[in-house]
C-alpha positions as CSV (number, residue, x, y, z in Angstrom):
1,M,-44.1,43.6,69.7
2,P,-44.2,41.3,67.3
3,R,-42.8,37.5,67.8
4,P,-40.0,36.8,65.6
5,R,-40.7,33.8,63.0
6,R,-39.4,30.2,63.6
7,L,-37.3,28.9,60.4
8,P,-38.7,25.2,59.4
9,A,-36.2,22.9,61.0
10,L,-33.9,21.5,58.1
11,R,-34.6,17.6,57.4
12,R,-31.7,15.6,57.7
13,V,-31.0,13.4,54.5
14,Q,-30.4,9.6,55.6
15,S,-27.5,8.1,53.3
16,G,-28.0,4.7,54.2
17,V,-24.2,4.3,55.3
18,S,-24.5,2.7,59.0
19,L,-26.9,-0.1,57.9
20,L,-24.4,-0.4,55.0
21,F,-21.7,-1.0,56.8
22,T,-23.7,-2.8,59.4
23,L,-24.9,-5.5,56.5
24,M,-21.3,-5.7,55.9
25,A,-19.9,-6.6,59.4
26,L,-22.9,-9.2,59.3
27,V,-21.5,-10.8,56.1
28,V,-18.1,-10.9,57.8
29,L,-19.4,-12.4,61.0
30,A,-20.9,-15.1,59.1
31,F,-18.4,-16.2,57.0
32,G,-16.0,-16.3,60.1
33,A,-18.7,-18.6,61.4
34,V,-19.0,-21.0,58.7
35,A,-14.9,-21.1,58.7
36,L,-15.1,-21.8,62.0
37,T,-17.5,-24.8,61.9
38,R,-15.4,-26.2,59.0
39,S,-12.2,-25.7,60.8
40,V,-13.7,-27.9,64.1
41,D,-15.2,-30.6,61.4
42,T,-11.7,-30.8,59.9
43,G,-9.9,-30.8,62.8
44,T,-12.4,-33.5,64.3
45,L,-11.9,-35.9,61.3
46,I,-8.0,-35.4,61.3
47,M,-8.3,-36.8,65.1
48,G,-10.6,-39.5,63.9
49,N,-8.4,-40.4,61.0
50,L,-5.4,-40.8,63.4
51,G,-7.1,-42.8,65.8
52,F,-8.3,-45.5,63.2
53,K,-4.6,-45.1,62.1
54,Q,-3.3,-46.1,65.6
55,D,-5.8,-48.7,65.8
56,A,-5.0,-50.5,62.7
57,L,-1.4,-50.4,64.0
58,V,-2.4,-52.3,67.3
59,S,-4.3,-54.9,65.4
60,A,-1.2,-55.4,63.0
61,S,1.2,-55.7,65.9
62,S,-1.6,-58.4,67.2
63,A,-1.9,-59.8,64.0
64,T,2.0,-60.6,63.5
65,E,2.1,-62.2,66.7
66,E,-0.4,-64.5,65.4
67,A,1.6,-64.8,62.4
68,L,5.0,-65.8,64.1
69,T,3.4,-68.3,66.3
70,W,2.5,-70.3,63.2
71,L,5.5,-69.8,61.7
72,Q,7.6,-70.6,65.2
73,A,5.6,-73.8,65.1
74,N,6.9,-75.1,62.0
75,V,10.4,-74.0,61.7
76,G,13.3,-76.7,62.0
77,G,11.8,-79.1,59.6
78,A,11.1,-79.7,55.9
79,T,7.4,-78.5,56.3
80,L,8.4,-74.5,55.7
81,D,10.9,-75.6,52.5
82,A,7.8,-76.0,50.4
83,N,4.7,-73.0,49.6
84,I,1.7,-72.8,52.0
85,P,-0.5,-70.7,50.0
86,D,-3.5,-71.2,51.8
87,R,-1.7,-69.9,55.4
88,G,-0.2,-67.3,53.2
89,Y,3.2,-68.9,53.0
90,Y,5.9,-68.5,50.2
91,A,9.5,-70.7,50.4
92,S,11.1,-68.2,48.3
93,S,11.6,-64.5,48.6
94,I,9.8,-62.9,45.7
95,D,12.1,-59.8,45.5
96,K,9.7,-57.6,43.2
97,L,7.0,-58.3,45.3
98,D,4.9,-55.2,45.9
99,P,2.7,-55.7,48.6
100,A,0.6,-52.3,48.3
101,G,0.6,-52.1,45.0
102,T,1.8,-48.5,44.9
103,H,5.0,-49.1,42.8
104,T,3.9,-51.2,39.9
105,S,2.9,-49.9,36.5
106,S,3.0,-50.5,32.9
107,A,6.4,-49.3,32.8
108,N,7.5,-51.4,35.4
109,K,5.2,-54.4,36.2
110,L,5.5,-55.9,39.6
111,P,3.8,-58.8,41.0
112,L,0.9,-58.2,43.3
113,V,-0.6,-59.4,46.5
114,N,-4.4,-60.3,45.7
115,W,-5.4,-58.8,49.1
116,D,-8.9,-58.5,48.1
117,G,-9.7,-61.2,45.5
118,D,-9.3,-58.7,42.4
119,C,-5.9,-57.4,42.5
120,N,-6.9,-54.3,44.5
121,G,-8.4,-52.9,41.7
122,A,-5.0,-52.8,39.6
123,A,-5.7,-52.3,35.7
124,L,-4.5,-55.3,33.5
125,G,-1.2,-54.5,31.8
126,T,0.3,-53.0,35.0
127,F,1.3,-55.7,37.2
128,E,3.4,-58.9,36.1
129,N,1.1,-61.4,38.1
130,C,-1.3,-61.5,41.2
131,E,-0.7,-64.9,42.1
132,V,0.7,-64.2,45.8
133,L,-2.4,-65.0,48.4
134,P,-2.7,-64.1,51.7
135,F,-4.0,-65.6,55.1
136,T,-6.9,-63.8,56.7
137,G,-6.5,-64.1,60.3
138,T,-8.5,-63.5,63.3
139,K,-10.1,-60.1,63.5
140,V,-8.5,-57.9,65.8
141,N,-10.7,-54.8,67.4
142,N,-13.3,-55.8,64.6
143,N,-10.5,-55.1,61.7
144,K,-10.2,-57.2,59.0
145,V,-6.3,-58.7,59.5
146,Q,-4.3,-60.9,56.6
147,W,-0.7,-61.2,55.9
148,V,1.9,-63.2,53.6
149,I,5.0,-64.4,54.9
150,T,7.9,-65.1,52.9
151,R,11.2,-67.1,53.4
152,L,14.0,-65.3,52.3
153,C,15.5,-67.5,49.6
154,D,16.4,-68.1,46.4
155,N,14.1,-70.8,45.5
156,V,11.6,-72.9,47.1
157,G,12.8,-76.3,48.5
158,A,15.6,-77.1,51.4
159,P,18.4,-74.5,51.8
160,S,21.6,-75.4,50.1
161,G,24.9,-74.4,48.1
162,T,22.6,-73.7,45.0
163,N,19.6,-72.4,47.4
164,L,21.1,-69.8,49.1
165,C,18.9,-68.0,51.9
166,V,19.7,-64.9,53.9
167,R,20.7,-65.8,57.3
168,P,21.8,-64.1,60.7
169,A,25.8,-64.1,61.4
170,V,26.4,-67.6,62.9
171,A,26.3,-67.7,66.4
172,V,28.9,-69.4,68.8
173,T,28.4,-70.3,72.1
174,S,30.8,-71.4,74.7
175,T,30.7,-73.1,77.9
176,A,33.8,-71.4,79.3
177,V,33.2,-69.9,82.7
178,D,36.0,-67.2,82.6
179,R,35.8,-64.4,79.8
180,G,38.8,-65.5,77.2
181,A,39.6,-68.9,79.1
182,L,38.4,-72.7,78.4
183,H,38.3,-75.1,81.4
184,P,38.7,-79.0,80.9
185,G,35.6,-80.3,79.9
186,G,34.1,-77.0,78.3
187,R,33.3,-77.2,74.7
188,I,32.1,-74.8,71.6
189,S,29.4,-74.9,69.7
190,S,28.0,-73.3,66.4
191,S,24.0,-73.0,66.2
192,I,23.0,-72.2,62.6
193,A,19.9,-69.8,62.8
194,S,17.1,-70.0,60.4
195,P,16.4,-68.0,57.4
196,Y,15.0,-64.3,57.5
197,F,11.2,-64.8,57.4
198,R,9.6,-61.9,56.0
199,V,6.2,-60.9,57.3
200,I,4.0,-58.7,55.6
201,V,0.4,-57.7,57.5
202,R,-2.4,-55.8,56.0
203,V,-4.9,-54.2,58.3
204,E,-8.2,-53.1,56.9
205,G,-10.6,-50.8,59.3
206,P,-13.2,-48.1,59.0
207,R,-13.6,-45.5,56.7
208,N,-11.4,-47.2,54.2
209,T,-8.4,-47.0,56.4
210,V,-5.9,-49.4,55.6
211,S,-1.9,-50.3,57.2
212,Y,1.0,-52.1,56.1
213,T,3.3,-53.3,58.4
214,E,6.6,-55.4,57.7
215,T,8.7,-57.6,60.2
216,L,11.7,-59.6,59.3
217,I,12.6,-62.7,61.5
218,H,14.9,-65.5,62.1
219,F,14.7,-68.7,64.8
């Protein structure tokens, strides 16, 4: 009996679709890995910048205390009636002073603080003057600290009727023991507080970190 003849097996044609999808998946995964790496790097950079900013603010607080210590040691006499540029002190308010140099322009020229000796790179014709010189204090956490102190008075010189200064309300003290009552021997005395002083502190740290703080104080 003759054997049945087997038909030759049909050859399967490989279209390569699976390989194409595999390559596409690899590309997507590669892009995802790059995006994740960049996201982590950006997050680390942001955290580092926040850390530098906080460190600069802490340094500014210490520098402010140093400036106030000098100010308090000289208040009460005639020393603070005159400018002392080598200590960063000015006896008038310099109302239009632009400490950070961000508001002055050729259309609105304002005086600048010469923090870096080069008027902070401001172009000529974009500021009124750059004559205010800061005092460089002791480094804090290896950060460079500088400050400028201005007395909130109209002009240089002793406060007077023609040289008005910004002051707090007059403080009134009494030796009365009971509220609303005065006893023999008691007296009411008024103490006039000093003018307000404006203390501007600039801190320069790593990665071009710059911080400005401003404090108003009277004695």
